KELOKE-538084 format. One line per field, with one value per residue (C-alpha): x, y negated, z. Coordinates in steps of 0.05 Angstrom, whole numbers, plus 5000, padded with zeros to 4 digits. Example, Ala and Ser with C-alpha at 12.3 -4.5 7.8 and 13.67 -1.06 7.14 Angstrom:
<kolmars>
u: 5246 | 5273
v: 5090 | 5021
w: 5156 | 5143
</kolmars>
This chain:
<kolmars>
u: 0982 | 1011 | 0981 | 1014 | 0988 | 1007 | 1001 | 0968 | 1037 | 1037 | 1089 | 1086 | 1094 | 1103 | 1064 | 1025 | 1076 | 1130 | 1082 | 1070 | 1151 | 1167 | 1108 | 1138 | 1207 | 1190 | 1151 | 1207 | 1261 | 1214 | 1222 | 1161 | 1088 | 1060 | 1000 | 0949 | 0969 | 0956 | 0884 | 0875 | 0904 | 0858 | 0792 | 0819 | 0807 | 0739 | 0677 | 0634 | 0573 | 0538 | 0573 | 0639 | 0639 | 0609 | 0659 | 0609 | 0558 | 0509 | 0450 | 0472 | 0459 | 0381 | 0385 | 0450 | 0408 | 0347 | 0394 | 0429 | 0363 | 0346 | 0413 | 0399 | 0332 | 0355 | 0426 | 0421 | 0354 | 0355 | 0304 | 0292 | 0221 | 0205 | 0218 | 0250 | 0303 | 0334 | 0382 | 0420 | 0419 | 0443 | 0509 | 0545 | 0610 | 0608 | 0679 | 0698 | 0638 | 0654 | 0599 | 0555 | 0508 | 0499 | 0487 | 0438 | 0398 | 0405 | 0444 | 0408 | 0341 | 0366 | 0418 | 0405 | 0477 | 0527 | 0599 | 0633 | 0706 | 0735 | 0805 | 0788 | 0775 | 0731 | 0686 | 0679 | 0663 | 0610 | 0578 | 0582 | 0549 | 0490 | 0479 | 0478 | 0405 | 0377 | 0354 | 0285 | 0286 | 0289 | 0249 | 0301 | 0272 | 0275 | 0335 | 0377 | 0439 | 0512 | 0555 | 0624 | 0665 | 0731 | 0777 | 0826 | 0838 | 0815 | 0881 | 0887 | 0818 | 0814 | 0741 | 0721 | 0714 | 0638 | 0608 | 0587 | 0536 | 0560 | 0621 | 0596 | 0647 | 0624 | 0677 | 0729 | 0772 | 0806 | 0846 | 0875 | 0936 | 0937 | 0955 | 0897 | 0848 | 0870 | 0857 | 0786 | 0779 | 0796 | 0746 | 0692 | 0713 | 0733 | 0708 | 0640 | 0575 | 0509 | 0482 | 0550 | 0566 | 0620 | 0601 | 0636 | 0615 | 0669 | 0635
v: 7571 | 7511 | 7446 | 7387 | 7314 | 7241 | 7180 | 7111 | 7086 | 7140 | 7184 | 7257 | 7310 | 7385 | 7396 | 7354 | 7370 | 7337 | 7276 | 7275 | 7286 | 7224 | 7182 | 7208 | 7188 | 7124 | 7104 | 7126 | 7086 | 7022 | 7025 | 7016 | 6996 | 7023 | 7072 | 7026 | 6962 | 6995 | 7012 | 6945 | 6909 | 6960 | 6933 | 6863 | 6865 | 6897 | 6857 | 6838 | 6878 | 6948 | 6965 | 6941 | 6978 | 7041 | 7044 | 7020 | 7070 | 7017 | 7055 | 7107 | 7062 | 7074 | 7150 | 7146 | 7108 | 7155 | 7212 | 7176 | 7161 | 7230 | 7247 | 7198 | 7225 | 7296 | 7302 | 7246 | 7242 | 7167 | 7122 | 7051 | 7025 | 6964 | 6903 | 6945 | 6912 | 6939 | 6913 | 6979 | 6976 | 7027 | 7004 | 7023 | 7007 | 7007 | 7030 | 7012 | 6968 | 6931 | 6883 | 6914 | 6954 | 7010 | 6962 | 6924 | 6980 | 7030 | 7017 | 6953 | 6990 | 7037 | 7003 | 6940 | 6916 | 6934 | 6912 | 6913 | 6935 | 6923 | 6904 | 6867 | 6792 | 6777 | 6835 | 6823 | 6747 | 6765 | 6813 | 6753 | 6707 | 6760 | 6769 | 6699 | 6677 | 6740 | 6769 | 6794 | 6797 | 6854 | 6900 | 6894 | 6890 | 6824 | 6824 | 6873 | 6838 | 6842 | 6818 | 6827 | 6824 | 6855 | 6844 | 6905 | 6971 | 7031 | 7049 | 6987 | 6994 | 7004 | 7007 | 6972 | 7034 | 7054 | 7008 | 7054 | 7104 | 7117 | 7107 | 7104 | 7117 | 7124 | 7145 | 7122 | 7176 | 7193 | 7129 | 7148 | 7185 | 7246 | 7194 | 7145 | 7205 | 7227 | 7156 | 7162 | 7230 | 7200 | 7143 | 7197 | 7235 | 7181 | 7111 | 7129 | 7133 | 7179 | 7191 | 7190 | 7208 | 7197 | 7210 | 7206 | 7223 | 7253 | 7266
w: 2950 | 2918 | 2938 | 2901 | 2900 | 2899 | 2939 | 2923 | 2899 | 2845 | 2881 | 2870 | 2930 | 2924 | 2988 | 3043 | 3090 | 3043 | 3045 | 3120 | 3131 | 3092 | 3132 | 3199 | 3175 | 3152 | 3217 | 3264 | 3222 | 3220 | 3143 | 3098 | 3116 | 3177 | 3179 | 3206 | 3171 | 3101 | 3122 | 3145 | 3081 | 3042 | 3079 | 3073 | 2998 | 2997 | 2989 | 3056 | 3034 | 3038 | 2971 | 2993 | 3060 | 3027 | 2970 | 2917 | 2941 | 2975 | 2957 | 3007 | 3064 | 3077 | 3074 | 3119 | 3171 | 3167 | 3182 | 3235 | 3269 | 3269 | 3301 | 3358 | 3375 | 3372 | 3396 | 3447 | 3468 | 3476 | 3448 | 3467 | 3471 | 3432 | 3475 | 3530 | 3569 | 3632 | 3684 | 3668 | 3594 | 3541 | 3515 | 3447 | 3414 | 3338 | 3323 | 3253 | 3251 | 3183 | 3167 | 3222 | 3176 | 3226 | 3286 | 3255 | 3222 | 3275 | 3337 | 3362 | 3357 | 3408 | 3453 | 3488 | 3479 | 3419 | 3419 | 3352 | 3339 | 3273 | 3249 | 3185 | 3201 | 3142 | 3153 | 3227 | 3211 | 3163 | 3218 | 3268 | 3220 | 3205 | 3279 | 3303 | 3311 | 3288 | 3359 | 3355 | 3282 | 3229 | 3275 | 3332 | 3403 | 3436 | 3483 | 3443 | 3415 | 3397 | 3461 | 3438 | 3375 | 3381 | 3321 | 3332 | 3311 | 3340 | 3358 | 3403 | 3431 | 3506 | 3526 | 3592 | 3644 | 3648 | 3596 | 3541 | 3534 | 3461 | 3419 | 3345 | 3294 | 3217 | 3169 | 3221 | 3254 | 3186 | 3195 | 3262 | 3273 | 3326 | 3380 | 3364 | 3360 | 3426 | 3454 | 3427 | 3461 | 3528 | 3520 | 3511 | 3569 | 3619 | 3598 | 3585 | 3626 | 3619 | 3571 | 3537 | 3469 | 3416 | 3340 | 3273 | 3204 | 3157 | 3084
</kolmars>
């Protein structure tokens, strides 16, 4: 079956394989923009808002959070009680966190500590500004908070061993090369602690 297409620069390709062969050749020679650089440049141009991080579909945020909350309750079986603070807290990493949309509306309601991982400086700064002084507000249990803000891509993220119960990715794996995805798989297998989970949404 013929499967022609084009890239963002308007160049046409006879097949997906032709496109990927060119990407691989450019990467190995050091010519042309690198895979991760292109993604960061794109997000650097997007508005630091729900609309910006959801591609103009900010109205999808609420139903997305509702379904994600069901996922946490059913698949992970973890739920923090309001105000619950433990010496052995549940900890999550919001990978590709953007402005912290998922952390604010979902993760901080379950996990006592959340670390944000995001390569785009202006999106991460928007998240930092939003969370400063917000502890105990927006229905977030007291003592639940963002601890670390890591400005880096997932391909460069090396989680602290045994820190995380969950690595939360939302529309993020598609930006990783095969090698980058293997790093995240290793994180789920070797860097997590129980109950541990790794999740992405690709829709």
